[in-house]
C-alpha positions as CSV (number, residue, x, y, z in Angstrom):
1,M,0.0,0.0,0.0
2,R,2.9,2.4,0.8
3,D,4.0,1.9,-2.8
4,A,0.6,2.8,-4.1
5,L,0.7,6.0,-2.1
6,A,4.2,6.9,-3.2
7,A,3.7,5.9,-6.9
8,V,3.6,9.0,-9.1
9,S,3.1,9.1,-12.8
10,G,4.4,12.4,-14.1
11,D,2.6,15.1,-12.0
12,R,-0.3,12.8,-11.3
13,K,-0.6,10.5,-8.4
14,L,-2.0,7.1,-9.1
15,P,-5.3,6.6,-7.4
16,L,-5.8,4.0,-4.7
17,T,-8.3,1.2,-5.3
18,R,-11.5,1.0,-3.2
19,E,-10.0,-1.8,-1.2
20,E,-6.8,0.1,-0.5
21,T,-8.8,3.2,0.5
22,L,-11.0,1.1,2.9
23,E,-7.9,-0.6,4.3
24,M,-6.3,2.8,5.0
25,L,-9.5,4.0,6.6
26,A,-9.6,1.0,8.9
27,L,-5.9,1.4,9.8
28,S,-6.3,5.1,10.5
29,E,-9.2,4.3,12.9
30,V,-6.8,1.9,14.8
31,V,-4.1,4.5,15.0
32,I,-6.6,7.2,16.2
33,R,-8.0,4.8,18.9
34,K,-4.5,3.8,20.1
35,A,-3.4,7.4,20.2
36,G,-6.5,8.3,22.3
37,Y,-5.7,5.5,24.8
38,G,-2.1,6.8,25.0
39,R,-3.3,10.3,25.7
40,Q,-5.6,9.1,28.5
41,A,-2.6,7.3,30.1
42,V,-0.4,10.4,29.9
43,V,-3.2,12.6,31.3
44,R,-3.6,10.2,34.2
45,T,0.2,10.2,34.8
46,A,0.3,14.0,34.7
47,R,-2.5,14.2,37.3
48,E,-0.7,11.6,39.5
49,A,2.5,13.8,39.2
50,G,0.5,16.8,40.4
51,A,-0.3,18.6,37.2
52,S,-3.4,20.9,37.4
53,W,-6.2,20.7,34.9
54,S,-5.0,24.2,33.7
55,Q,-1.6,22.8,32.9
56,I,-3.0,19.8,31.2
57,G,-5.4,21.9,29.1
58,A,-2.5,24.2,28.1
59,A,-0.4,21.1,27.1
60,L,-3.3,19.9,25.0
61,G,-3.9,23.3,23.5
62,T,-7.3,23.7,25.1
63,T,-8.9,25.1,28.2
64,K,-8.8,23.4,31.6
65,Q,-12.6,22.9,31.4
66,A,-12.4,21.1,28.1
67,A,-9.5,19.0,29.3
68,W,-11.3,18.1,32.5
69,E,-14.5,17.3,30.6
70,A,-12.7,15.0,28.2
71,H,-10.4,13.2,30.6
72,S,-11.4,13.5,34.3
73,R,-13.6,10.5,34.5
74,W,-11.0,8.2,33.1
75,A,-7.9,10.0,34.5
76,E,-9.2,10.0,38.1
77,A,-10.7,6.5,38.1
78,P,-9.4,4.2,40.9
């Protein structure tokens, strides 16, 4: 599949097949899900290390309220 993405004919990229596109879609979903799990683990670690929700929000490029709403239930679970 990587070859299909990298293949170029002149200035035109060769299109992916429907199967390749669906495979890429499924793979991207796995990557997104795993990244989300990793983020949750790091937020929990940051809280355990004493980071405030303001600090976590800043690190995530959001507000403390948005960070708390997105992560508090999981990050503060026993």
